[in-house]
N, C-alpha and C positions, 0 to 999 in steps of 0.2 A: 420429511416437511419443508417447504420456505416458508418466506415469509407470507405469500399469497394465502394462507389458510385459514379459515372461516373462522366463526366465533366458537362453533362446536369444536371444531378440529383443535383449535385453541385452547379450549376449557379441558377437550381431552387430555393434550398436554400438559396443563399443570395438574391435573389428576394425577397422571401418571408420574408427574414431576421427571420431565421430560429435561435431559439438560441440554438435548439438540437443539433446543429452542432457545438457548440463553443466547441473550442480547439480541433474539430476533423483535421482541416486545416486551411489554409490561404488563403486568396485572396489576389493577389499582381496584382496592377492596372499601365500599364504601362505609359499611360498618368498621372498619377499624381507622380509614385516614389513612392508608399507610398502599405502597406498590413495591412488587417483589417479581423476581426473575421465575420462568417456568418451574425452575427446578427447585424452588424453595422449600422446605422440608416441614414447613407450619401447615398445620390443618388445612383441607381444600376449603376456600369460600364456598357459600352458597353461591349457585350459577347467578342469583337476582342481583346477588351484590356486586358483581364482578364488570369493570371497563377495559377493555386491554386499550392501550396506547401505542402507538409507533416508536416512541420516545422515550425516555425519561424526565426529557423535557417538557413535554406534552403533560404527564402526570403531574409534574409537582406545577405545572402552570393552574390545572384542576384544584390544585388544592391539597395532593397528598406529597408524601413524604415516605424517601426508602426506608426501607426494611431493613433493620437494626443488623437480625439474622441471615441474610442471605446475601445482604450488599447487592444489588442488583447494578450498581454501576462499575465493579469486578468482572461482570461479564467479558468476553470477546464481544467486538464489534459487530454489529450488524452487518450481515453479508447486502442488505435491501441498498442502503448507501454506498456500499463499497461498490457495488454494479451499478445502481441504474445511471441512465443516461438524460434522466430530466432534471428539471431547476432543481427538485428538490437533492436528488443524489448527488449533483455535482455542487451544492450550497452546503452537504454536509461534510463533504471531502475536503473543501475550502475551509468552512468553519471547524474542522478538526487539525489542517495545517496552520491554524493563528490567525488566519485574514481578518476577522473581527480585530484582535488586537491590534494589528500592524496598521490597517487602513482604515478600518471603521466600518458600520455597515452602510456608508456611500461606498467605500472600494470593493466590497463583497457583492455590491448591486451593480455596481460599473462591471464589474468582470464575469459579470453573468447578464448584462444585456438590460438591466429593467432599472427603474427610479427606486429609491429605498421603499419609499412608501409599497410600493406597488409589489415589491417582493416579499415583505413583510406581510401582505394581504396573502402572496401565494403561499408561503411557508406555512403561516397560521391554519390558511384550510386546509392544505396538505398534513401537517407534522401536529398541529396544535400549538404550535409555539410558533415566535418569531426568531429571528437572528440573535437577537439578544438574547431572550431566554436558551436558544439552543447552544450559542457559546457558554453562556453561563455553567448549564449543563456540562460542560467538556472541561472547562475551570474545574467544577464540582469533581470530576471523574479523576483529573489527573493530580489536585490535592490529596483524595484520598487513597491515591495510588502512592503519593511520595510519603502522608503520615504513616501511614500501615507498613512501608517498604524501605524508608531510609531513616535515618536519623539528623534529617537537616531539620534547621531550628523553625520554629512557627513562620517567623517570620522572612525566612527562605522559601519556605514551600509557600505561603501566601504568593511572591512574587516571580515563583517558578512557575507556579500554574494559570500566570497571567492576572491575577487580580491588581487591582488599581492600590488597593489600602488592605492594611491588614483589618480595619473596620470591616470592610466590605465582603474580606474572605470570613473572618468570624462568622457574622451574620448570613455568610451564603452555605456557608456547614450547617448551622444550623437548624436552616430553613430546609434545606434538602434532604440532611441526615437526623436529625432532632436530637443532635449530639454536637457537643462542644466538639475544635480539634485536640484538645486533648482526652478526652473517650475515645473518639477514634484511634487518636495514637497508642494506646492502651492494648490495641491487636496487634501492634506490631510486632517483626519478628526480629530477632537480635542482630545487629549490624556492629557487634564489637569490633570485628576484624576488618570490618571495612577498612581502607586506607584513605588518610582525609581526602577531600573534593571527589572521590568517587561516589556516584550515586550507582546502586545497584536494585533491578525493579525485575520482576518475574510477568513476563507477557503472557497472557492466556491465549489461548488458539483450541481451536475445536478438534479432534482427532477422528480419523487419522490422518496422520501428517507426516509427508516423504520429507522430511528435513536431511537425510542422509542425502538424496538428491538434488536438494535445495544446498547446500554446503556444496557439494562437488560441484555444483555449478559456477559457484563463486568462484572458487578455486583455480577452475580454470582460466578463468578470464581477469583474476585479482592483478592489479595495476602493480607491478614493484614499487615497493617507497610510498604507496599510498595504501593498498591493500594488502591484507593478511586472510589467507581462509587455508581451514583443514577441512578434517571429514567430519568434524564437530564443532566448530567453531569460525565465525566470519569476523574481522573488525578492519577499521578504514578510518580516518579523518574524513570531513565534509564539511563545506560552508552551509552556515546556518545562518537566520537572519541577524544573530547579535554576534556572530563571529565565528571562527574554528570551531569544531567540535569533533573528540574522537568516541568512536564506540565500537563496542565489542558484542556480540551475540554467540551465547553456547549454550548447547544443548547437552544436557544431564539428566539421565533418565526421561524424565518425562515432564521436565523442568525447564523451560525455556528462558534463559535468564540474560536482560540487558545492563551492561556493565557500561558508565559513560562518565566523561569528563567534557564541561562545558564553557566557554567562553562567558555565556549570559545564561544565569539560571534558566530566564524566562522563554529560553530555548526547549526545553526537556519536551515539552508538549509536541511540539513540533519534529522533536527527532523522533518520538515515539512512534507518533503519525506517519512517518516516514519507514520506520524499520519497517510497521505492521504492513505497510504496501508491498515493500520490497521483498517480504517472504511471506504476501499473502496470508496473511495472517486470520483474515475475517472471513474468507472462503467459509463455504457451506459443504464440505468434503462428501457429507453423507448424500445429499440431494444431488452433489454434480456427477459421483459415481453411478446414482443410480439410475440419472437419465443416460449416462452415455452406454449405460451394460443393458438396458435397454433394446439395443442395436446387435444380435448376436456376433457379429465380425469383431465387435468392440470388448467384448466381454473378457477377453483374457487378456486385454490393456490393463483393464481395470484391476483385474486378479491378480496381475504379477504385478500393479504399484496403487495401491489404495491411497488415497489421500492426495494424489499429485499437485504440485501448485503450479503457477505460473508466475515466475520472479517478476516485481515490478521496476521501479526507479528511483532513487534517493531525489535524482533532480533530471527536470524535462530535457535542461540545455547539456547537459552530461552526458545523457542518455542517445540525445541526437548525434550529437560529438562521435560517441563509441561506434554506436551504428556506421556512419558515413566513412570512419578511419577502416572500419575492419567489412568495408564492400570489398567483394571479389578475392579476400585472402584469407590462409586458414587461422584459427582460433590462437595458434601461438605466435604467428608473424602481427595480427592484430595488438598481442598484449606488447609484444616488441616495441609495434610505432607507436604506441598508447605511452610506455613506458618513457619511451623517448622523450615523446610529447611533453610528458608532465614531470620529467626531471628540468626538461630545459627551461618551461612557461610558468610551470606551478608554484607558489609560494609556500614556503616554508612555514609548518604549525609545529609549534611547541605543549599543545593542549595536551595529549596524548602521555602515556609512559615513557614513547620515548618520540624522537622527533620525523618527520614527516611529512610529504609533500602533499595540498590539495590538489584537485584537478584543477587546472589552468581557468580561468575565468574566460568569458568570450569574449573580452576586450583583449587580451591576452593572444590570442589563438586568432583573431581577425589582424591585431597589428604585425604578431610576429609569426603566425604560421607558414608562412610561406617559405621563409628560411628555413623552417625546424621539421616540416612534414615530407615525407618522399612518398614517390608514386608517380601515376601518371599526371600532369600537369592540368588538366581539364577536373581531375578529381578534386586535386588542392585547391583549385579557386571555389569551386563548389562547396568544399569545407571552411574557409576562409569567408568566403561572401555570407553562408549560413551564419556564423559565429557572427560578421559584422550586424545582422540583422537581430540576432539576439541578443547583442551588446546595445543595440540603439533604440530597442525596445518595440522594433515594426514586426517584431515574430514571438510572442511567449508561449511555452510550452508548459500546462499544469495539469494535476490529478484534476483539476476542477472544470476541463475543456469541456466541450461537446464532444465527443469522439468525432464526427462526421466532418464537423468545422474543423476538427484539426488535420485530420487527413487533407482537407483542401487546402490548406495552408501549407501542409508541408508539401504538398504537389506542386505547390509554385514555386518551389526553391527549383533552381539547377542543380541536377545530380540527382533527385529524390525521385521514386518511380512508385508505381502500387508496394510494390513489396517491402521497400523500405519505411513508407507512410504507415503501412498495417504493423508492420512489424516495432515500431516507434510508439503508437497509439495504444499497441497492446501491451506493451510496457509501461507506458507512461498515465495513460487515462485508464489504463487496467481494463480494459474492453474485453469481455468473457467470450464475445463471440465472434471472435479474427480466425477466418482461415486461411492458408498462404498455398493458393491452388499451383503458383510457381517455383514452389518449393523443392528440390529437390530431394531433399531429405524427408519429406512429409509425404511427398507421393512414391518414394521409397518406401517409405513403413504402410502406406496404402495397399503398395502392391503385392507388399510382405502378408499381406491381412487377407487378400483375395479380392480387396475393392478397387475401383476404377482408378489408374493412374497418371489418366493424360487429363490436364489443367482442367477441363471443360467438365468432363465426365466425375474427376472428382469434387471440383465444387458442388455439383449436383447432388452426388451423393451424402457429402457432407452435411447438407441441408439439412437431414433429420437429427442431427446432433444440438442444433441450435435451441436454446441460447449459449451453449457451452462450448464451441469450436476451439477455441482459445486453449482448453483443457485435452480436446482431441489434439492437438497441432503438438503440447507439449507431450501428448502421448506418444505419437508418431515419431516425434525427435529420438527419444529415449529409447523408441524400441527398434530403431535403427542403427542406434552407434553401437560399436562393440563392445562386448561386456566389462573391459577396462575402463571404458569411458563412456561408460551409457546414457551419462548427463551430458556429453561433449558432443552434438549432432554434426555432421560432416557438412561442407560449405556448399549452397546450392551452385548451379552452374547460373549463367549471367540469363536476368531476364532478357524478355524479349519486349517490357514493356516502353522502355527509352532507351535511347544510345546512353544519356548519360547517366541512366538506371544501375547502381552496382547491386547486383543480386547477392546481398549479403549472406554469408551464413547462416545457418539458423542460429538465432540467436547471438550475437556477437561479443556483446560483451554487457 
């Protein structure tokens, strides 16, 4: 099932306590005044007493409080907001990234192309809550996560979660959870062994989850001195709004643990949101796998790798640079170029266990990239010009962009053609429905399945997989790679879209 389920389907889901629906909606019960996740173990309420809401913020605005037993705020994020390209979906992604705290509702509205008043009306009509209420719900979720998952002081939790004051924090926790911060903290697990300054959290996700494939993916593309990846972990330093941060994601059994050190505690919710997008943790794998497997030729792909994910990006700017640097060269060669670029232009960050270099700023690449980058002069000029436009604010790439508008903006850049533009928006926006008919690895995978492998024929054949063609693409990349590098697809041949387009390998870095 997906978030488009009807009332009857949702009621059957809560009757069965179906955890697959956790995070996709909440169940509000009029007789108790609380809202729950679908898998709540409490007795199923009478149908006449139930109202379903798309977000916890909507339920709270309607006067309900979170269930103390199932803690609906602890469920994985809704795939609806992760995938939708309309105003509501884009707004939810930007709110999760902390835009309201940094830029206010005016800044959020400006990014979406509306007045703040009109955006409030749109979101209230669609989601049952305006941007401030939605942002408050995200702050409450982050606060709960910190109270039960760390030993941070209550004051540090308040400001880490994005609250303006401890009083506002206390009031919100009581309103949302009907508990004091101290009562929530009583549910925490022991963190006595955690080193000082280290934040440790567990990130929920839906199973099945091809974590091994994602870790190998990251390992193949890790920039030395910035990123480190193994079969079970991935770590890096990254620039966040409040300063440099270090993070490490580790899989132990079925537990996905995030460890972090931050310059500014309020950046934690931003980091969590970006890590979730990087590892596609809010995907609905059962719905995706079921849809792909409806086509007989794809059933083997799904059976071989259930729960495949499409890697996202920590930064839109960085993703574009990595894609353009890696055009027409192999994965190892791209790593070499990116490592040199970072070693020369990246700033040192001492926030983690060891000193590391941040990926270079766009200003640094714009000013000095021409002397550091290697390769064809035309490609270097294209990279430097793209970095200049990003640094000057003439171009912005965020997870909240309209996918098609982002594609148009990318195609306006010199040296960027359809393949690169589609690849970048697959990673940055998280568009689930991207297919790359000019990609040699994708076409080889289609040919191995017995599907059409010419660009036009493949594009037509792939239409039956909408709206999950990005996941089909990921399966085809994986299927055509050698067993030892199953998650490292080969580089496609040069695209014919434009002379300047560099037909990057499938998923450069």
